[in-house]
C-alpha positions, 0 to 999 in steps of 0.5 A, a space after each residue: 718659285 711654284 707656279 700655278 697651272 690655270 687650267 681654266 685659261 682657255 675656257 675663261 677667254 672664249 666668248 661662250 664662257 662671257 655669255 655663260 657668265 652673265 647667265 650666272 650673274 643673273 641667276 645668282 642676282 649678282 650676289 655671293 652664294 655663300 655670304 650674300 654680299 655683292 659678287 662679281 666672281 663666277 666660279 666652277 663648283 667642280 674645278 676645270 683642272 678635275 672636270 673639264 667636261 663641266 666647263 661650260 655647264 651653268 649648273 656647275 657655276 656659282 657666283 662668289 664675291 672676291 673674298 669667298 672666291 679667294 678662300 676657295 681657290 686657296 683650299 683647292 690649290 692646297 694653300 690652307 683653309 680659311 682664315 682662323 675662326 677668331 679673325 672671322 669673328 672679328 669681321 663680323 663684330 666690325 660689320 655690327 652696328 653700334 647702338 646709338 646713344 641717347 642725348 640725356 640732356 634733351 
């Protein structure tokens, strides 16, 4: 079984990270910068694996929701692109409110 080495593990356990994470969340209004949904994940734009010198740079952080963060991580570690566009269209359709029916007998 392949194991994914988390290069950021040491960063994420530090006190400095906790304070910086909160700054990023506040800066982004606790919203995903990709889709605007409420977000709690703080992501390194340039990964710690390739840019360890940017680990504690606020400008290298972004707030993401769980779905956007998972998608970005999958792409970074080579597990594939985002889901099928048809699936994304289906999700968007499900979020679209249905028109209210008017009662013609009233």
